[in-house]
C-alpha positions as CSV (number, residue, x, y, z in Angstrom):
1,X,147.1,39.6,99.9
2,X,149.3,37.8,102.4
3,X,150.7,34.6,101.2
4,X,150.0,32.6,104.3
5,X,146.4,33.5,105.1
6,X,142.9,32.0,104.6
7,X,142.3,33.8,101.4
8,X,145.4,32.2,99.9
9,X,144.0,28.7,100.8
10,X,140.8,29.6,99.0
11,X,142.7,30.8,96.0
12,X,144.6,27.5,95.9
13,X,141.3,25.6,96.0
14,X,140.0,27.8,93.2
15,X,143.1,27.1,91.1
16,X,142.7,23.4,91.6
17,X,139.1,23.4,90.5
18,X,139.7,25.8,87.6
19,X,140.2,23.3,84.7
20,X,136.8,21.7,85.4
21,X,134.7,24.9,85.4
22,X,132.4,25.8,82.6
23,X,133.7,28.6,80.3
24,X,132.0,31.6,82.1
25,X,132.8,30.3,85.6
26,X,136.4,29.7,84.6
27,X,136.5,33.2,83.3
28,X,135.3,34.6,86.6
29,X,137.7,32.4,88.6
30,X,140.6,33.4,86.4
31,X,139.9,37.1,87.1
32,X,139.8,36.4,90.9
33,X,143.1,34.4,90.7
34,X,144.8,37.2,88.8
35,X,143.2,40.1,90.9
36,X,142.8,38.7,94.5
37,X,143.2,42.2,95.9
38,X,139.8,43.2,94.4
39,X,137.8,40.5,96.2
40,X,137.6,42.0,99.6
41,X,136.8,45.5,98.4
42,X,134.3,44.8,95.6
43,X,130.6,44.0,95.5
44,X,129.5,41.0,93.4
45,X,128.3,43.4,90.7
46,X,131.6,45.3,90.7
47,X,133.8,42.3,90.4
48,X,131.5,40.7,87.8
49,X,131.7,43.8,85.7
50,X,135.5,43.8,86.0
51,X,135.6,40.1,85.1
52,X,133.2,40.7,82.2
53,X,130.7,38.1,83.4
54,X,127.3,38.2,85.0
55,X,126.9,38.6,88.8
56,X,125.3,35.1,89.1
57,X,128.4,33.6,87.5
58,X,130.5,34.9,90.5
59,X,127.9,33.3,92.7
60,X,128.3,30.0,90.9
61,X,132.0,30.2,91.2
62,X,131.8,30.6,94.9
63,X,129.3,27.8,95.3
64,X,131.6,25.5,93.2
65,X,134.2,25.5,96.0
66,X,131.7,25.1,98.8
67,X,130.3,28.6,99.6
68,X,126.7,29.6,99.8
69,X,127.3,32.7,97.7
70,X,129.8,35.4,96.8
71,X,129.5,37.3,100.1
72,X,130.6,34.1,102.0
73,X,133.5,33.6,99.6
74,X,134.5,37.3,100.0
75,X,134.3,37.3,103.9
76,X,137.9,35.9,104.6
77,X,139.3,38.5,102.2
78,X,137.5,41.3,104.0
79,X,138.5,39.9,107.4
80,X,142.2,40.1,106.4
81,X,141.7,43.8,105.4
82,X,139.9,44.4,108.7
83,X,142.8,42.8,110.6
84,X,145.4,44.7,108.8
85,X,147.0,41.7,106.9
86,X,146.2,43.1,103.5
87,X,148.3,45.6,101.6
88,X,147.9,49.3,102.4
89,X,146.2,50.2,99.1
90,X,143.8,47.3,99.7
91,X,142.9,48.6,103.1
92,X,142.4,52.2,101.8
93,X,140.1,50.9,99.1
94,X,138.1,48.9,101.6
95,X,137.6,52.0,103.8
96,X,136.2,53.9,100.9
97,X,134.0,50.9,100.1
98,X,132.5,51.1,103.6
99,X,131.7,54.7,103.1
100,X,130.1,54.1,99.7
101,X,127.8,51.4,101.3
102,X,127.0,53.5,104.4
103,X,128.7,51.1,106.8
104,X,130.8,53.6,108.7
105,X,129.2,52.5,112.0
106,X,131.0,49.1,111.5
107,X,134.2,50.9,110.8
108,X,133.8,52.9,114.0
109,X,133.4,49.7,116.0
110,X,136.3,48.0,114.2
111,X,138.7,50.8,114.9
112,X,137.8,51.1,118.6
113,X,137.7,47.3,119.0
114,X,141.1,46.7,117.4
115,X,142.7,49.4,119.5
116,X,141.5,47.7,122.7
117,X,142.4,44.3,121.5
118,X,145.9,45.5,120.6
119,X,146.4,46.8,124.1
120,X,145.2,43.6,125.7
121,X,147.3,41.4,123.4
122,X,150.4,43.5,123.9
123,X,150.3,43.6,127.7
124,X,149.1,40.0,128.1
125,X,152.5,38.9,126.7
126,X,154.6,41.2,128.9
127,X,155.4,40.4,132.5
128,X,156.1,42.9,135.2
129,X,159.6,41.5,135.5
130,X,160.3,42.2,131.9
131,X,159.2,45.8,132.3
132,X,161.2,46.2,135.5
133,X,164.3,44.9,133.8
134,X,164.0,47.3,130.8
135,X,163.2,50.2,133.1
136,X,166.3,49.4,135.2
137,X,168.4,49.5,132.0
138,X,167.0,52.8,131.0
139,X,167.4,54.5,134.4
140,X,171.0,53.3,134.9
141,X,172.2,54.4,131.4
142,X,174.3,57.5,130.8
143,X,172.3,58.5,127.7
144,X,168.9,57.3,126.4
145,X,168.4,57.3,122.6
146,X,164.9,56.8,121.3
147,X,164.9,55.8,117.6
148,X,162.0,55.9,115.2
149,X,161.5,57.1,111.6
150,X,158.3,58.3,109.9
151,X,155.4,58.1,112.3
152,X,157.6,56.3,114.8
153,X,159.8,59.4,115.0
154,X,156.8,61.3,116.5
155,X,156.5,58.5,119.1
156,X,160.3,58.8,119.9
157,X,159.8,62.5,120.4
158,X,156.7,61.9,122.5
159,X,158.6,59.6,124.8
160,X,161.5,62.0,125.3
161,X,159.2,64.9,125.9
162,X,157.5,63.1,128.7
163,X,160.7,61.7,130.1
164,X,162.5,65.0,130.0
165,X,160.4,66.2,133.0
166,X,162.6,64.1,135.2
167,X,165.3,62.4,133.2
168,X,168.5,63.9,131.6
169,X,170.5,63.1,128.5
170,X,167.5,62.0,126.4
171,X,167.8,62.1,122.6
172,X,165.0,61.4,120.0
173,X,166.7,60.3,116.8
174,X,167.3,60.9,114.0
175,X,167.7,64.5,114.8
176,X,166.6,67.1,112.1
177,X,169.1,67.0,109.3
178,X,170.9,64.0,110.7
179,X,170.9,60.2,110.3
180,X,170.5,57.5,113.0
181,X,174.1,56.3,112.2
182,X,175.5,59.8,112.9
183,X,173.4,60.4,116.0
184,X,174.7,57.1,117.5
185,X,178.3,57.6,116.5
186,X,179.6,58.1,120.0
187,X,177.2,55.9,122.0
188,X,178.7,53.0,123.9
189,X,178.1,50.4,126.6
190,X,177.0,53.1,129.0
191,X,174.0,54.0,126.9
192,X,170.7,52.5,125.9
193,X,168.8,52.6,122.6
194,X,165.0,52.3,122.5
195,X,164.3,51.3,118.9
196,X,160.9,51.0,117.2
197,X,159.8,49.7,113.8
198,X,157.0,47.6,112.4
199,X,156.5,45.5,109.3
200,X,157.7,46.4,106.7
201,X,160.8,47.1,108.8
202,X,162.7,50.2,108.0
203,X,166.2,49.6,106.8
204,X,167.7,52.6,108.6
205,X,166.3,51.3,111.9
206,X,167.6,47.8,111.4
207,X,171.1,49.1,110.4
208,X,171.2,51.6,113.3
209,X,170.3,48.8,115.9
210,X,173.0,46.6,114.5
211,X,175.5,49.4,114.6
212,X,174.5,50.2,118.2
213,X,174.9,46.6,119.3
214,X,178.4,46.5,117.8
215,X,179.3,49.6,119.9
216,X,178.1,47.9,123.0
217,X,174.9,49.9,123.4
218,X,172.0,48.1,125.2
219,X,169.0,47.8,123.0
220,X,165.3,47.9,124.0
221,X,163.4,46.7,120.9
222,X,159.7,47.4,120.2
223,X,158.3,45.7,117.1
224,X,155.2,43.9,115.9
225,X,156.8,40.5,115.1
226,X,159.0,38.1,117.0
227,X,160.9,37.7,113.7
228,X,161.7,41.4,113.7
229,X,165.4,41.9,112.8
230,X,165.8,44.5,115.6
231,X,165.0,41.8,118.2
232,X,168.3,40.0,117.3
233,X,170.8,40.6,120.1
234,X,168.5,43.1,121.9
235,X,168.7,43.3,125.7
236,X,164.9,43.6,126.0
237,X,162.3,42.8,123.4
238,X,158.6,43.7,123.4
239,X,156.2,42.6,120.8
240,X,153.5,45.2,120.1
241,X,150.2,44.4,118.4
242,X,149.4,46.9,115.6
243,X,146.4,45.3,113.8
244,X,143.9,47.9,112.5
245,X,141.1,48.2,109.9
246,X,142.9,51.4,108.9
247,X,145.4,51.5,106.0
248,X,148.3,52.0,108.5
249,X,149.4,50.1,111.6
250,X,147.8,51.2,114.8
251,X,150.1,52.9,117.3
252,X,147.7,52.8,120.3
253,X,149.4,49.8,122.0
254,X,152.8,51.2,121.3
255,X,151.9,54.5,122.9
256,X,150.6,52.7,126.0
257,X,153.8,50.6,126.2
258,X,156.0,53.6,126.0
259,X,154.0,55.3,128.7
260,X,154.1,52.2,130.9
261,X,157.8,51.8,130.4
262,X,158.4,55.4,131.5
263,X,156.2,54.9,134.5
264,X,158.3,51.9,135.6
265,X,161.5,54.0,135.0
266,X,160.2,56.8,137.3
267,X,159.0,54.2,139.9
268,X,162.5,52.7,140.1
269,X,164.4,56.0,139.9
270,X,166.3,57.6,142.8
271,X,164.2,59.7,145.3
272,X,165.5,63.0,143.8
273,X,163.4,62.3,140.7
274,X,160.5,63.9,142.5
275,X,162.5,67.1,143.0
276,X,163.5,67.0,139.4
277,X,159.9,66.8,138.2
278,X,158.9,69.5,140.6
279,X,161.7,71.8,139.5
280,X,160.9,71.2,135.8
281,X,157.3,72.3,136.2
282,X,158.2,75.2,138.6
283,X,160.5,76.5,135.9
284,X,157.7,76.3,133.3
285,X,155.5,78.4,135.6
286,X,158.2,81.0,136.1
287,X,158.7,81.3,132.3
288,X,155.0,81.7,131.7
289,X,154.7,78.6,129.7
290,X,151.5,77.6,131.5
291,X,148.3,79.7,131.3
292,X,147.7,80.5,134.9
293,X,144.2,80.5,136.4
294,X,142.7,84.0,136.6
């Protein structure tokens, strides 16, 4: 579990009270302190069995530090998993626990709700002026590099595929068989890099952003924390909410931000952007890419 959350405060209280507990209660508390990752994903019976005590001993342990029962004690741990602050294995185990208990309806609501909250939280912190400024930087650059690895690479390719209908000199990096460092080797102050990474931050992204800044490239940084290393020295920074009950960060708000940024770019572009978009789609029709209506 995260070291700065509510569950950690409960564990600290439990550790303080541990010496005064009866033998069996101390045994239960010791197991919890040594295996906090089990609390949010285990029933009282499961964790009692793992601790080799009776279920009512777990209940007494919870009551000893002020809770009505084990479920109340467990609630903050489950909330952290639901909010995405627990480790990936913890969250995966929690999802399977929901299925086992027939609570998939709650998961459905949590996934949809977290996606909507992420969008609201992300855009509530971004002003029109900030988006305008970033879009201006993108439009007036010679080349646009969009950097992401892993799942984020798919987002980079998504953005460039959309933008390519009207913009030129777009590059989703790293390219197949290449590295971010090589792809950015000849970029300079005339270019812009849109970089994306979320916690835990990928080293190759952090290094590539630093390299780009040293070469004079303007950076538009998208990340989930104001402490993200790619925000340092970036021309434009956008914090993206990624909380999710899933075992991976949500990319719903990131996708919306990329689409919105592109919309601002097109809105600020020169009038011939309309002709470019039309020519792009006319070409697709001529090549038979689209299935024409019969």
